[in-house]
Biopython code that builds the backbone (N, CA, C, O; Angstrom):
import numpy as np
from Bio.PDB.StructureBuilder import StructureBuilder

atoms = [
    (1, "UNK", "N", (0.930, -1.223, -0.270)),
    (1, "UNK", "CA", (0.380, 0.013, 0.666)),
    (1, "UNK", "C", (0.343, 1.051, 0.282)),
    (1, "UNK", "O", (-0.563, 1.681, -0.265)),
    (2, "UNK", "N", (1.807, 1.421, 0.670)),
    (2, "UNK", "CA", (2.419, 2.357, 0.532)),
    (2, "UNK", "C", (3.357, 2.397, -0.907)),
    (2, "UNK", "O", (2.832, 3.037, -1.818)),
    (3, "UNK", "N", (4.124, 2.042, -1.077)),
    (3, "UNK", "CA", (4.656, 2.081, -2.345)),
    (3, "UNK", "C", (3.688, 3.350, -4.080)),
    (3, "UNK", "O", (3.749, 4.205, -4.964)),
    (4, "UNK", "N", (2.688, 1.936, -2.974)),
    (4, "UNK", "CA", (1.071, 3.023, -5.020)),
    (4, "UNK", "C", (0.605, 4.525, -4.154)),
    (4, "UNK", "O", (-0.362, 5.230, -4.440)),
    (5, "UNK", "N", (1.358, 4.699, -3.306)),
    (5, "UNK", "CA", (1.014, 6.095, -2.745)),
    (5, "UNK", "C", (1.379, 6.999, -3.488)),
    (5, "UNK", "O", (2.576, 7.180, -3.714)),
    (6, "UNK", "N", (0.411, 7.762, -4.026)),
    (6, "UNK", "CA", (0.437, 8.807, -4.771)),
    (6, "UNK", "C", (2.765, 9.916, -4.902)),
    (6, "UNK", "O", (3.282, 10.570, -3.996)),
    (7, "UNK", "N", (3.185, 9.711, -5.857)),
    (7, "UNK", "CA", (4.689, 10.401, -6.065)),
    (7, "UNK", "C", (5.142, 9.606, -4.433)),
    (7, "UNK", "O", (5.696, 10.397, -3.668)),
    (8, "UNK", "N", (5.003, 8.548, -4.028)),
    (8, "UNK", "CA", (5.414, 7.560, -2.450)),
    (8, "UNK", "C", (6.878, 6.917, -3.875)),
    (8, "UNK", "O", (7.853, 7.666, -3.934)),
    (9, "UNK", "N", (6.891, 6.209, -4.419)),
    (9, "UNK", "CA", (8.498, 5.941, -5.399)),
    (9, "UNK", "C", (7.787, 6.604, -6.744)),
    (9, "UNK", "O", (6.565, 6.669, -6.877)),
    (10, "UNK", "N", (8.916, 7.173, -7.894)),
    (10, "UNK", "CA", (8.458, 7.432, -8.670)),
    (10, "UNK", "C", (8.209, 5.897, -10.276)),
    (10, "UNK", "O", (7.843, 5.979, -11.448)),
    (11, "UNK", "N", (8.440, 5.298, -9.816)),
    (11, "UNK", "CA", (8.098, 4.258, -11.089)),
    (11, "UNK", "C", (6.151, 4.014, -11.212)),
    (11, "UNK", "O", (5.526, 3.631, -12.201)),
    (12, "UNK", "N", (5.579, 4.415, -9.778)),
    (12, "UNK", "CA", (4.693, 4.191, -10.050)),
    (12, "UNK", "C", (3.891, 4.816, -10.469)),
    (12, "UNK", "O", (2.803, 4.296, -10.715)),
    (13, "UNK", "N", (4.100, 6.058, -10.690)),
    (13, "UNK", "CA", (3.075, 7.535, -10.706)),
    (13, "UNK", "C", (2.496, 7.688, -11.634)),
    (13, "UNK", "O", (1.602, 8.493, -11.895)),
    (14, "UNK", "N", (3.221, 6.491, -12.538)),
    (14, "UNK", "CA", (2.827, 6.966, -13.901)),
    (14, "UNK", "C", (1.331, 4.949, -14.130)),
    (14, "UNK", "O", (1.831, 3.825, -14.168)),
    (15, "UNK", "N", (0.037, 5.134, -14.205)),
    (15, "UNK", "CA", (-0.632, 3.890, -14.144)),
    (15, "UNK", "C", (-0.176, 3.137, -15.296)),
    (15, "UNK", "O", (0.103, 1.939, -15.346)),
    (16, "UNK", "N", (-0.131, 4.255, -16.470)),
    (16, "UNK", "CA", (-0.057, 3.538, -17.461)),
    (16, "UNK", "C", (1.701, 3.035, -18.599)),
    (16, "UNK", "O", (1.944, 2.309, -19.564)),
    (17, "UNK", "N", (2.360, 3.819, -17.829)),
    (17, "UNK", "CA", (3.957, 3.366, -18.041)),
    (17, "UNK", "C", (4.084, 2.023, -17.324)),
    (17, "UNK", "O", (4.685, 1.076, -17.831)),
    (18, "UNK", "N", (3.417, 1.969, -15.958)),
    (18, "UNK", "CA", (3.307, 0.680, -15.684)),
    (18, "UNK", "C", (2.702, -0.483, -16.130)),
    (18, "UNK", "O", (3.050, -1.664, -16.159)),
    (19, "UNK", "N", (1.561, 0.220, -16.523)),
    (19, "UNK", "CA", (0.922, -1.265, -16.736)),
    (19, "UNK", "C", (1.702, -1.605, -18.717)),
    (19, "UNK", "O", (2.106, -2.428, -19.538)),
    (20, "UNK", "N", (1.540, -0.798, -18.537)),
    (20, "UNK", "CA", (2.859, -0.779, -20.815)),
    (20, "UNK", "C", (3.986, -2.164, -20.890)),
    (20, "UNK", "O", (4.371, -3.145, -21.525)),
    (21, "UNK", "N", (4.186, -0.968, -19.172)),
    (21, "UNK", "CA", (5.511, -2.285, -19.382)),
    (21, "UNK", "C", (5.593, -3.802, -19.432)),
    (21, "UNK", "O", (6.686, -4.345, -19.594)),
    (22, "UNK", "N", (4.650, -4.392, -19.320)),
    (22, "UNK", "CA", (4.708, -5.701, -18.074)),
    (22, "UNK", "C", (3.087, -6.523, -19.553)),
    (22, "UNK", "O", (2.779, -7.709, -19.670)),
    (23, "UNK", "N", (2.499, -5.345, -20.325)),
    (23, "UNK", "CA", (2.347, -6.340, -21.368)),
    (23, "UNK", "C", (1.169, -5.105, -22.071)),
    (23, "UNK", "O", (1.206, -3.898, -21.830)),
    (24, "UNK", "N", (0.196, -5.791, -22.953)),
    (24, "UNK", "CA", (0.261, -4.031, -24.149)),
    (24, "UNK", "C", (-1.454, -4.473, -23.451)),
    (24, "UNK", "O", (-2.012, -5.562, -23.313)),
    (25, "UNK", "N", (-2.037, -2.539, -23.016)),
    (25, "UNK", "CA", (-3.180, -2.859, -23.076)),
    (25, "UNK", "C", (-4.344, -1.811, -23.953)),
    (25, "UNK", "O", (-3.716, -0.899, -24.490)),
    (26, "UNK", "N", (-5.614, -1.734, -24.181)),
    (26, "UNK", "CA", (-6.157, -1.408, -24.893)),
    (26, "UNK", "C", (-6.693, 0.502, -23.739)),
    (26, "UNK", "O", (-6.142, 0.483, -22.639)),
    (27, "UNK", "N", (-7.335, 1.466, -23.915)),
    (27, "UNK", "CA", (-7.288, 1.782, -23.590)),
    (27, "UNK", "C", (-8.466, 1.879, -22.265)),
    (27, "UNK", "O", (-8.506, 2.549, -21.233)),
    (28, "UNK", "N", (-9.339, 0.885, -22.859)),
    (28, "UNK", "CA", (-10.718, 0.204, -22.155)),
    (28, "UNK", "C", (-10.078, -0.235, -20.746)),
    (28, "UNK", "O", (-10.296, 0.350, -19.685)),
    (29, "UNK", "N", (-9.270, -1.337, -20.904)),
    (29, "UNK", "CA", (-8.931, -2.414, -19.728)),
    (29, "UNK", "C", (-8.388, -1.375, -18.830)),
    (29, "UNK", "O", (-8.744, -1.261, -17.658)),
    (30, "UNK", "N", (-7.209, -0.353, -19.617)),
    (30, "UNK", "CA", (-6.088, 0.277, -18.731)),
    (30, "UNK", "C", (-7.813, 0.914, -18.062)),
    (30, "UNK", "O", (-8.303, 0.269, -17.135)),
    (31, "UNK", "N", (-8.571, 2.118, -18.594)),
    (31, "UNK", "CA", (-9.624, 2.596, -17.239)),
    (31, "UNK", "C", (-10.248, 1.204, -16.669)),
    (31, "UNK", "O", (-10.373, 1.056, -15.453)),
    (32, "UNK", "N", (-10.619, 0.230, -17.553)),
    (32, "UNK", "CA", (-11.052, -0.660, -16.372)),
    (32, "UNK", "C", (-10.011, -0.984, -14.668)),
    (32, "UNK", "O", (-10.264, -0.665, -13.506)),
    (33, "UNK", "N", (-9.241, -1.479, -15.074)),
    (33, "UNK", "CA", (-8.031, -1.302, -13.903)),
    (33, "UNK", "C", (-7.434, -0.166, -12.798)),
    (33, "UNK", "O", (-6.934, -0.175, -11.674)),
    (34, "UNK", "N", (-7.832, 0.884, -13.909)),
    (34, "UNK", "CA", (-7.747, 2.604, -12.489)),
    (34, "UNK", "C", (-9.217, 1.838, -11.499)),
    (34, "UNK", "O", (-8.925, 1.325, -10.419)),
    (35, "UNK", "N", (-10.253, 1.825, -11.815)),
    (35, "UNK", "CA", (-11.324, 1.662, -11.807)),
    (35, "UNK", "C", (-11.620, 0.859, -10.628)),
    (35, "UNK", "O", (-11.990, 1.376, -9.574)),
    (36, "UNK", "N", (-11.378, -1.090, -10.873)),
    (36, "UNK", "CA", (-10.795, -1.836, -9.979)),
    (36, "UNK", "C", (-9.726, -1.305, -8.652)),
    (36, "UNK", "O", (-9.891, -1.705, -7.500)),
    (37, "UNK", "N", (-8.974, -0.650, -8.928)),
    (37, "UNK", "CA", (-7.653, 0.079, -8.013)),
    (37, "UNK", "C", (-8.065, 0.685, -7.011)),
    (37, "UNK", "O", (-7.863, 0.517, -5.808)),
    (38, "UNK", "N", (-9.142, 1.990, -8.042)),
    (38, "UNK", "CA", (-10.074, 2.764, -6.973)),
    (38, "UNK", "C", (-10.803, 2.736, -5.786)),
    (38, "UNK", "O", (-11.100, 3.510, -4.876)),
    (39, "UNK", "N", (-10.953, 1.793, -6.049)),
    (39, "UNK", "CA", (-12.403, 0.551, -5.029)),
    (39, "UNK", "C", (-13.907, 0.864, -6.225)),
    (39, "UNK", "O", (-14.923, 0.644, -5.567)),
    (40, "UNK", "N", (-14.249, 1.252, -7.578)),
    (40, "UNK", "CA", (-15.007, 2.146, -7.757)),
    (40, "UNK", "C", (-16.096, 0.739, -8.293)),
    (40, "UNK", "O", (-17.308, 0.735, -8.504)),
    (41, "UNK", "N", (-15.062, -0.382, -8.391)),
    (41, "UNK", "CA", (-16.266, -1.728, -9.318)),
    (41, "UNK", "C", (-16.466, -2.552, -7.501)),
    (41, "UNK", "O", (-15.849, -2.695, -6.446)),
    (42, "UNK", "N", (-17.871, -2.910, -8.211)),
    (42, "UNK", "CA", (-17.905, -4.179, -7.323)),
    (42, "UNK", "C", (-17.286, -5.538, -7.149)),
    (42, "UNK", "O", (-16.316, -5.499, -7.906)),
    (43, "UNK", "N", (-17.298, -6.163, -6.842)),
    (43, "UNK", "CA", (-16.371, -7.933, -7.094)),
    (43, "UNK", "C", (-17.606, -8.625, -7.292)),
    (43, "UNK", "O", (-18.615, -8.502, -6.598)),
    (44, "UNK", "N", (-17.434, -9.453, -8.416)),
    (44, "UNK", "CA", (-18.540, -10.032, -9.343)),
    (44, "UNK", "C", (-18.408, -11.186, -8.197)),
    (44, "UNK", "O", (-19.442, -11.758, -7.854)),
    (45, "UNK", "N", (-17.093, -11.566, -7.561)),
    (45, "UNK", "CA", (-17.024, -13.315, -6.350)),
    (45, "UNK", "C", (-16.752, -12.953, -5.461)),
    (45, "UNK", "O", (-15.590, -13.245, -5.181)),
    (46, "UNK", "N", (-17.409, -12.212, -4.520)),
    (46, "UNK", "CA", (-16.917, -11.875, -3.114)),
    (46, "UNK", "C", (-16.850, -12.725, -2.311)),
    (46, "UNK", "O", (-17.790, -13.271, -1.733)),
    (47, "UNK", "N", (-15.467, -12.964, -2.171)),
    (47, "UNK", "CA", (-15.305, -14.348, -0.956)),
    (47, "UNK", "C", (-14.591, -15.449, -1.374)),
    (47, "UNK", "O", (-14.136, -16.224, -0.533)),
    (48, "UNK", "N", (-14.423, -15.636, -2.598)),
    (48, "UNK", "CA", (-13.603, -16.583, -3.087)),
    (48, "UNK", "C", (-12.219, -16.444, -3.372)),
    (48, "UNK", "O", (-11.409, -15.682, -3.899)),
    (49, "UNK", "N", (-12.327, -17.615, -2.738)),
    (49, "UNK", "CA", (-10.217, -18.529, -2.859)),
    (49, "UNK", "C", (-10.229, -18.500, -3.172)),
    (49, "UNK", "O", (-9.803, -17.457, -3.668)),
    (50, "UNK", "N", (-10.906, -19.823, -4.235)),
    (50, "UNK", "CA", (-10.393, -20.633, -5.691)),
    (50, "UNK", "C", (-11.186, -20.079, -6.614)),
    (50, "UNK", "O", (-12.119, -19.292, -6.453)),
    (51, "UNK", "N", (-10.599, -20.705, -7.926)),
    (51, "UNK", "CA", (-11.402, -20.397, -9.369)),
    (51, "UNK", "C", (-11.029, -22.102, -10.374)),
    (51, "UNK", "O", (-9.961, -22.707, -10.288)),
    (52, "UNK", "N", (-11.620, -22.318, -10.802)),
    (52, "UNK", "CA", (-10.936, -22.922, -11.887)),
    (52, "UNK", "C", (-11.987, -23.242, -12.905)),
    (52, "UNK", "O", (-13.066, -22.665, -12.770)),
    (53, "UNK", "N", (-11.858, -23.941, -13.742)),
    (53, "UNK", "CA", (-12.530, -23.811, -15.063)),
    (53, "UNK", "C", (-13.076, -25.792, -15.510)),
    (53, "UNK", "O", (-12.410, -26.728, -15.953)),
    (54, "UNK", "N", (-14.409, -25.684, -15.142)),
    (54, "UNK", "CA", (-15.073, -27.000, -15.023)),
    (54, "UNK", "C", (-14.332, -27.883, -16.405)),
    (54, "UNK", "O", (-13.480, -28.770, -16.337)),
    (55, "UNK", "N", (-14.968, -27.311, -17.607)),
    (55, "UNK", "CA", (-15.149, -27.754, -18.666)),
    (55, "UNK", "C", (-12.791, -28.364, -19.014)),
    (55, "UNK", "O", (-12.257, -28.983, -19.934)),
    (56, "UNK", "N", (-12.390, -27.919, -18.116)),
    (56, "UNK", "CA", (-10.522, -28.909, -18.132)),
    (56, "UNK", "C", (-10.476, -29.538, -17.142)),
    (56, "UNK", "O", (-9.767, -30.529, -17.320)),
    (57, "UNK", "N", (-11.293, -29.420, -15.122)),
    (57, "UNK", "CA", (-11.081, -30.165, -14.188)),
    (57, "UNK", "C", (-11.464, -30.017, -13.366)),
    (57, "UNK", "O", (-12.134, -29.123, -12.848)),
    (58, "UNK", "N", (-11.026, -31.056, -13.054)),
    (58, "UNK", "CA", (-12.917, -31.009, -11.492)),
    (58, "UNK", "C", (-11.416, -30.542, -10.364)),
    (58, "UNK", "O", (-10.375, -31.168, -10.562)),
    (59, "UNK", "N", (-11.437, -29.603, -9.403)),
    (59, "UNK", "CA", (-9.646, -29.459, -8.397)),
    (59, "UNK", "C", (-10.633, -30.786, -7.195)),
    (59, "UNK", "O", (-11.783, -31.069, -6.859)),
    (60, "UNK", "N", (-9.220, -31.210, -6.956)),
    (60, "UNK", "CA", (-9.639, -32.644, -5.359)),
    (60, "UNK", "C", (-9.872, -31.488, -4.350)),
    (60, "UNK", "O", (-10.837, -31.737, -3.628)),
    (61, "UNK", "N", (-9.378, -30.501, -4.127)),
    (61, "UNK", "CA", (-10.257, -29.240, -3.104)),
    (61, "UNK", "C", (-12.172, -29.119, -3.459)),
    (61, "UNK", "O", (-12.299, -28.456, -2.430)),
    (62, "UNK", "N", (-12.921, -29.160, -3.739)),
    (62, "UNK", "CA", (-14.076, -28.350, -4.661)),
    (62, "UNK", "C", (-14.633, -29.216, -3.337)),
    (62, "UNK", "O", (-15.263, -28.489, -2.569)),
    (63, "UNK", "N", (-14.535, -30.625, -2.902)),
    (63, "UNK", "CA", (-15.737, -30.413, -2.110)),
    (63, "UNK", "C", (-16.098, -30.291, -1.172)),
    (63, "UNK", "O", (-17.199, -30.622, -0.731)),
    (64, "UNK", "N", (-15.000, -29.643, -0.518)),
    (64, "UNK", "CA", (-14.632, -28.927, 0.830)),
    (64, "UNK", "C", (-14.526, -27.346, 0.645)),
    (64, "UNK", "O", (-13.523, -26.787, 1.090)),
    (65, "UNK", "N", (-15.878, -26.333, -0.223)),
    (65, "UNK", "CA", (-15.864, -25.217, -1.245)),
    (65, "UNK", "C", (-17.498, -25.119, -1.185)),
    (65, "UNK", "O", (-18.232, -26.077, -1.429)),
    (66, "UNK", "N", (-17.808, -24.223, -0.936)),
    (66, "UNK", "CA", (-19.106, -23.675, -1.310)),
    (66, "UNK", "C", (-19.071, -22.212, -2.255)),
    (66, "UNK", "O", (-18.469, -21.139, -2.208)),
    (67, "UNK", "N", (-20.146, -22.896, -3.173)),
    (67, "UNK", "CA", (-20.207, -21.857, -4.926)),
    (67, "UNK", "C", (-20.156, -20.847, -3.973)),
    (67, "UNK", "O", (-20.506, -20.779, -2.795)),
    (68, "UNK", "N", (-19.278, -19.545, -5.303)),
    (68, "UNK", "CA", (-19.924, -18.303, -5.153)),
    (68, "UNK", "C", (-20.576, -17.670, -6.042)),
    (68, "UNK", "O", (-21.589, -16.988, -5.889)),
    (69, "UNK", "N", (-19.537, -18.071, -7.733)),
    (69, "UNK", "CA", (-20.468, -16.964, -8.717)),
    (69, "UNK", "C", (-19.423, -17.554, -9.989)),
    (69, "UNK", "O", (-18.281, -17.902, -9.690)),
    (70, "UNK", "N", (-20.014, -17.654, -11.727)),
    (70, "UNK", "CA", (-19.741, -17.979, -12.406)),
    (70, "UNK", "C", (-19.368, -17.376, -12.867)),
    (70, "UNK", "O", (-20.136, -16.424, -13.011)),
    (71, "UNK", "N", (-17.672, -17.125, -13.719)),
    (71, "UNK", "CA", (-18.001, -15.784, -14.764)),
    (71, "UNK", "C", (-16.822, -16.264, -16.306)),
    (71, "UNK", "O", (-15.640, -16.307, -16.648)),
    (72, "UNK", "N", (-17.890, -16.470, -16.667)),
    (72, "UNK", "CA", (-17.605, -17.223, -18.054)),
    (72, "UNK", "C", (-17.688, -18.752, -17.867)),
    (72, "UNK", "O", (-18.511, -19.500, -17.339)),
    (73, "UNK", "N", (-16.127, -18.979, -18.719)),
    (73, "UNK", "CA", (-15.888, -19.742, -18.223)),
    (73, "UNK", "C", (-15.208, -20.435, -17.167)),
    (73, "UNK", "O", (-14.456, -21.403, -17.280)),
    (74, "UNK", "N", (-15.598, -19.759, -16.009)),
    (74, "UNK", "CA", (-14.527, -19.427, -14.275)),
    (74, "UNK", "C", (-15.759, -20.236, -13.513)),
    (74, "UNK", "O", (-16.971, -20.110, -13.690)),
    (75, "UNK", "N", (-15.188, -20.930, -12.791)),
    (75, "UNK", "CA", (-16.416, -21.117, -11.552)),
    (75, "UNK", "C", (-15.513, -20.504, -9.905)),
    (75, "UNK", "O", (-14.440, -20.896, -9.445)),
    (76, "UNK", "N", (-16.302, -19.631, -9.463)),
    (76, "UNK", "CA", (-15.948, -19.519, -8.458)),
    (76, "UNK", "C", (-16.132, -19.421, -7.352)),
    (76, "UNK", "O", (-17.003, -18.613, -7.029)),
    (77, "UNK", "N", (-15.129, -20.482, -5.826)),
    (77, "UNK", "CA", (-16.050, -21.143, -4.999)),
    (77, "UNK", "C", (-14.944, -20.507, -3.566)),
    (77, "UNK", "O", (-13.942, -19.802, -3.679)),
    (78, "UNK", "N", (-15.537, -21.027, -2.355)),
    (78, "UNK", "CA", (-14.535, -20.266, -1.363)),
    (78, "UNK", "C", (-14.684, -21.391, -0.702)),
    (78, "UNK", "O", (-15.616, -22.106, -1.070)),
    (79, "UNK", "N", (-13.821, -21.866, 0.450)),
    (79, "UNK", "CA", (-13.221, -22.376, 1.215)),
    (79, "UNK", "C", (-14.142, -22.709, 2.823)),
    (79, "UNK", "O", (-13.937, -22.420, 4.002)),
    (80, "UNK", "N", (-15.341, -23.550, 1.980)),
    (80, "UNK", "CA", (-15.178, -23.688, 3.629)),
    (80, "UNK", "C", (-15.714, -23.449, 5.221)),
    (80, "UNK", "O", (-16.036, -24.622, 5.409)),
    (81, "UNK", "N", (-15.959, -22.951, 6.177)),
    (81, "UNK", "CA", (-14.762, -21.663, 7.146)),
    (81, "UNK", "C", (-15.499, -23.397, 8.284)),
    (81, "UNK", "O", (-15.174, -23.546, 9.463)),
]
sb = StructureBuilder()
sb.init_structure("model")
sb.init_model(0)
sb.init_chain("A")
sb.init_seg("    ")
for serial, (resi, resn, name, xyz) in enumerate(atoms, 1):
    if name == "N":
        sb.init_residue(resn, " ", resi, " ")
    sb.init_atom(name, np.array(xyz, "f"), 0.0, 1.0, " ", f" {name:<3s}", serial, name[0])
structure = sb.get_structure()
């Protein structure tokens, strides 16, 4: 958290530079990332601790989890307490 505070470390001052350094982003993707980072987007899978693609695998840990959400091809679950 501290390193991301405004002007704390110059390498983090410009998010566009930071993200574009590691992978190309569209302006829309960058905007969405900035909204998420600022806490302006809701969490579509609140409490999820694991995810998997059921077309590819059925994880051994799945029976110990409760369903949270499905987004696209991925199922999000949380460990039972």
